[in-house]
BALO-354140 format. One record per residue (C-alpha): residue in three letters; x, y, z. Coordinates in pm, 1 decimal. Each point is the difference from the previous one (the first is absolute). Example, Ala and Ser with C-alpha at 12.3 -4.5 7.8 and 13.67 -1.06 7.14 Angstrom:
{pt 'ALA' {1230.0 -450.0 780.0}}
{pt 'SER' {137.0 344.0 -66.0}}
END
This chain:
{pt 'UNK' {8402.3 4336.1 -11526.1}}
{pt 'UNK' {265.9 315.0 -129.6}}
{pt 'UNK' {156.5 193.0 198.4}}
{pt 'UNK' {-51.9 289.7 -213.2}}
{pt 'UNK' {-384.9 -2.4 80.1}}
{pt 'UNK' {36.7 -4.6 319.6}}
{pt 'UNK' {264.8 289.7 50.4}}
{pt 'UNK' {-240.1 128.4 -253.9}}
{pt 'UNK' {-272.9 4.7 319.4}}
{pt 'UNK' {230.6 127.3 217.2}}
{pt 'UNK' {99.8 223.7 -208.4}}
{pt 'UNK' {-344.5 101.4 -83.6}}
{pt 'UNK' {-69.4 46.6 422.7}}
{pt 'UNK' {332.8 190.0 59.1}}
{pt 'UNK' {-104.2 226.4 -254.4}}
{pt 'UNK' {-410.3 46.7 95.9}}
{pt 'UNK' {-39.9 -98.0 -399.6}}
{pt 'UNK' {-359.0 -209.4 119.3}}
{pt 'UNK' {-16.2 -127.0 -453.0}}
{pt 'UNK' {362.0 -145.4 20.0}}
{pt 'UNK' {-99.4 -187.1 326.1}}
{pt 'UNK' {-292.6 -182.5 -184.2}}
{pt 'UNK' {133.7 -31.5 -301.3}}
{pt 'UNK' {278.8 -155.9 180.6}}
{pt 'UNK' {-228.0 -235.1 230.4}}
{pt 'UNK' {-205.1 -156.0 -270.4}}
{pt 'UNK' {310.7 -63.5 -237.2}}
{pt 'UNK' {147.1 -199.2 306.7}}
{pt 'UNK' {-346.0 -156.2 -0.9}}
{pt 'UNK' {-138.0 141.4 373.7}}
{pt 'UNK' {-276.8 133.5 -196.6}}
{pt 'UNK' {-235.4 -59.8 -282.5}}
{pt 'UNK' {-155.1 305.3 -180.7}}
{pt 'UNK' {-402.1 -59.4 91.8}}
{pt 'UNK' {120.4 67.9 360.2}}
{pt 'UNK' {-220.2 296.8 144.9}}
{pt 'UNK' {97.5 368.1 99.9}}
{pt 'UNK' {-27.9 -102.3 342.0}}
{pt 'UNK' {220.0 -345.7 -60.3}}
{pt 'UNK' {257.9 303.9 -202.3}}
{pt 'UNK' {9.3 286.2 269.8}}
{pt 'UNK' {66.8 -268.2 284.0}}
{pt 'UNK' {297.0 -171.2 -196.2}}
{pt 'UNK' {158.8 325.5 -131.9}}
{pt 'UNK' {-45.0 138.9 293.2}}
{pt 'UNK' {136.2 -315.5 207.5}}
{pt 'UNK' {296.9 85.8 -205.1}}
{pt 'UNK' {95.9 274.1 38.3}}
{pt 'UNK' {-76.0 -45.0 334.8}}
{pt 'UNK' {312.6 -249.1 48.6}}
{pt 'UNK' {166.2 218.8 -221.8}}
{pt 'UNK' {53.4 213.2 273.2}}
{pt 'UNK' {362.2 5.3 75.1}}
{pt 'UNK' {44.2 94.6 -348.7}}
{pt 'UNK' {-182.0 300.2 -10.9}}
{pt 'UNK' {140.4 159.5 258.8}}
{pt 'UNK' {243.1 277.0 -68.7}}
{pt 'UNK' {327.8 -63.5 308.1}}
{pt 'UNK' {-51.3 -296.2 214.4}}
{pt 'UNK' {-277.5 -187.6 61.6}}
{pt 'UNK' {-64.4 -105.1 366.1}}
{pt 'UNK' {-74.7 -361.0 -29.3}}
{pt 'UNK' {-31.9 19.6 376.9}}
{pt 'UNK' {-293.3 307.5 28.6}}
{pt 'UNK' {-226.7 -176.4 -336.1}}
{pt 'UNK' {-295.8 -61.0 -3.1}}
{pt 'UNK' {-37.0 -262.3 -314.0}}
{pt 'UNK' {-171.6 -240.4 137.7}}
{pt 'UNK' {-277.0 214.4 154.4}}
{pt 'UNK' {-43.9 157.2 -320.0}}
{pt 'UNK' {43.2 -348.9 -206.7}}
{pt 'UNK' {-281.8 -194.7 241.3}}
{pt 'UNK' {-304.7 212.9 -181.2}}
{pt 'UNK' {42.7 -32.3 -410.2}}
{pt 'UNK' {2.7 -438.3 178.4}}
{pt 'UNK' {-365.6 -81.6 -10.1}}
{pt 'UNK' {-108.4 202.8 -277.8}}
{pt 'UNK' {313.2 -162.6 -215.7}}
{pt 'UNK' {-117.8 -365.1 127.5}}
{pt 'UNK' {-360.1 0.6 -109.8}}
{pt 'UNK' {75.4 225.9 -299.6}}
{pt 'UNK' {343.0 -237.5 -150.7}}
{pt 'UNK' {-86.8 -211.2 -313.9}}
{pt 'UNK' {334.2 -217.7 6.5}}
{pt 'UNK' {244.4 -52.0 281.2}}
{pt 'UNK' {371.3 190.1 -49.2}}
{pt 'UNK' {282.7 -186.1 -152.6}}
{pt 'UNK' {93.2 -318.2 139.6}}
{pt 'UNK' {319.3 126.7 -28.7}}
{pt 'UNK' {0.6 370.9 197.5}}
{pt 'UNK' {-61.0 -207.6 298.0}}
{pt 'UNK' {387.9 17.1 58.7}}
{pt 'UNK' {44.4 308.7 -105.3}}
{pt 'UNK' {-310.8 142.9 235.4}}
{pt 'UNK' {204.7 -181.4 280.0}}
{pt 'UNK' {310.5 104.6 -114.7}}
{pt 'UNK' {-156.3 358.8 17.0}}
{pt 'UNK' {-214.0 41.5 301.6}}
{pt 'UNK' {334.9 -201.8 228.9}}
{pt 'UNK' {170.7 246.0 -114.1}}
{pt 'UNK' {-196.9 241.4 71.6}}
{pt 'UNK' {-51.2 -177.0 401.9}}
{pt 'UNK' {354.4 34.7 11.1}}
{pt 'UNK' {17.1 355.2 -46.1}}
{pt 'UNK' {-352.7 45.4 224.2}}
{pt 'UNK' {177.8 -168.4 256.1}}
{pt 'UNK' {359.4 139.0 -16.0}}
{pt 'UNK' {-177.1 310.1 0.4}}
{pt 'UNK' {176.4 103.4 -275.9}}
{pt 'UNK' {42.9 356.5 -209.8}}
{pt 'UNK' {101.7 -89.5 -381.7}}
{pt 'UNK' {-70.9 247.6 -344.4}}
{pt 'UNK' {-137.5 -298.4 -133.0}}
{pt 'UNK' {-80.2 220.1 -276.9}}
{pt 'UNK' {370.9 82.2 -57.6}}
{pt 'UNK' {6.0 -384.1 -40.1}}
{pt 'UNK' {-171.8 -6.4 -276.2}}
{pt 'UNK' {57.9 223.2 -182.8}}
{pt 'UNK' {375.2 15.7 -34.0}}
{pt 'UNK' {-121.9 -353.9 -102.2}}
{pt 'UNK' {-241.1 91.9 -277.5}}
{pt 'UNK' {310.7 304.8 -95.9}}
{pt 'UNK' {282.4 -263.5 -63.8}}
{pt 'UNK' {-227.1 -288.7 -162.2}}
{pt 'UNK' {-130.2 254.8 -244.5}}
{pt 'UNK' {266.3 249.3 -78.3}}
{pt 'UNK' {349.9 -230.6 73.2}}
{pt 'UNK' {-136.9 -269.2 -189.7}}
{pt 'UNK' {-217.1 150.5 -227.6}}
{pt 'UNK' {-307.3 -178.8 75.5}}
{pt 'UNK' {-296.5 120.4 -78.5}}
{pt 'UNK' {-280.0 -136.1 130.8}}
{pt 'UNK' {-21.0 -16.3 389.4}}
{pt 'UNK' {275.6 -151.6 224.2}}
{pt 'UNK' {41.9 -351.9 62.3}}
{pt 'UNK' {138.3 33.0 345.5}}
{pt 'UNK' {-214.6 -67.3 254.4}}
{pt 'UNK' {70.1 40.0 393.2}}
{pt 'UNK' {-71.0 -261.8 258.4}}
{pt 'UNK' {94.9 -155.6 289.8}}
{pt 'UNK' {137.0 -399.4 -38.9}}
{pt 'UNK' {-129.9 -113.1 299.0}}
{pt 'UNK' {-332.3 -256.6 -41.1}}
{pt 'UNK' {82.2 25.4 401.2}}
{pt 'UNK' {-171.6 319.1 -16.1}}
{pt 'UNK' {-339.9 -85.4 13.7}}
{pt 'UNK' {-33.0 -53.0 364.7}}
{pt 'UNK' {118.7 363.6 102.9}}
{pt 'UNK' {122.5 -161.8 397.8}}
{pt 'UNK' {107.8 -269.3 -149.5}}
{pt 'UNK' {323.3 113.2 -108.6}}
{pt 'UNK' {341.1 75.3 66.9}}
{pt 'UNK' {123.1 294.4 -151.3}}
{pt 'UNK' {159.5 -159.4 -278.6}}
{pt 'UNK' {-255.7 -146.7 -103.2}}
{pt 'UNK' {-6.2 -302.4 156.9}}
{pt 'UNK' {-267.4 -223.6 145.5}}
{pt 'UNK' {-18.1 -55.7 373.5}}
{pt 'UNK' {-124.4 -270.5 154.1}}
{pt 'UNK' {-196.4 19.7 293.5}}
{pt 'UNK' {44.9 -287.2 292.8}}
{pt 'UNK' {-362.4 -64.9 156.3}}
END
């Protein structure tokens, strides 16, 4: 899996560019190219929904968002129409992204995520002379973040005694 292609998915979502999301998803192996319209539409809309923090101009309010509810409506369509499983490598990336989102939701943070994304894009493209999408990716690095109720602010797993 290439970070460049993952970044293309995020960048496509941040700019409501469904075609770029679709192209990058196929390059990453999320889709075969033989999916029906319902699957393609649900896949693209779920990506754009997850990309909302990067679409919002100004601060995105993680404490007052509806991302989870919006994503749930796409799950039945994707489960019914998926032709191939997601690439194995993506599970770790999704756990980290979910952890970052969950941490920000729990802390009710407000961040200008779009500015962070565009700063990375601009830096890589202009300062370093890269002519393709950035190889950078924003991740919360703790694998413990998958369990919001059992993680402290340092990302360490909290062991509950019985």
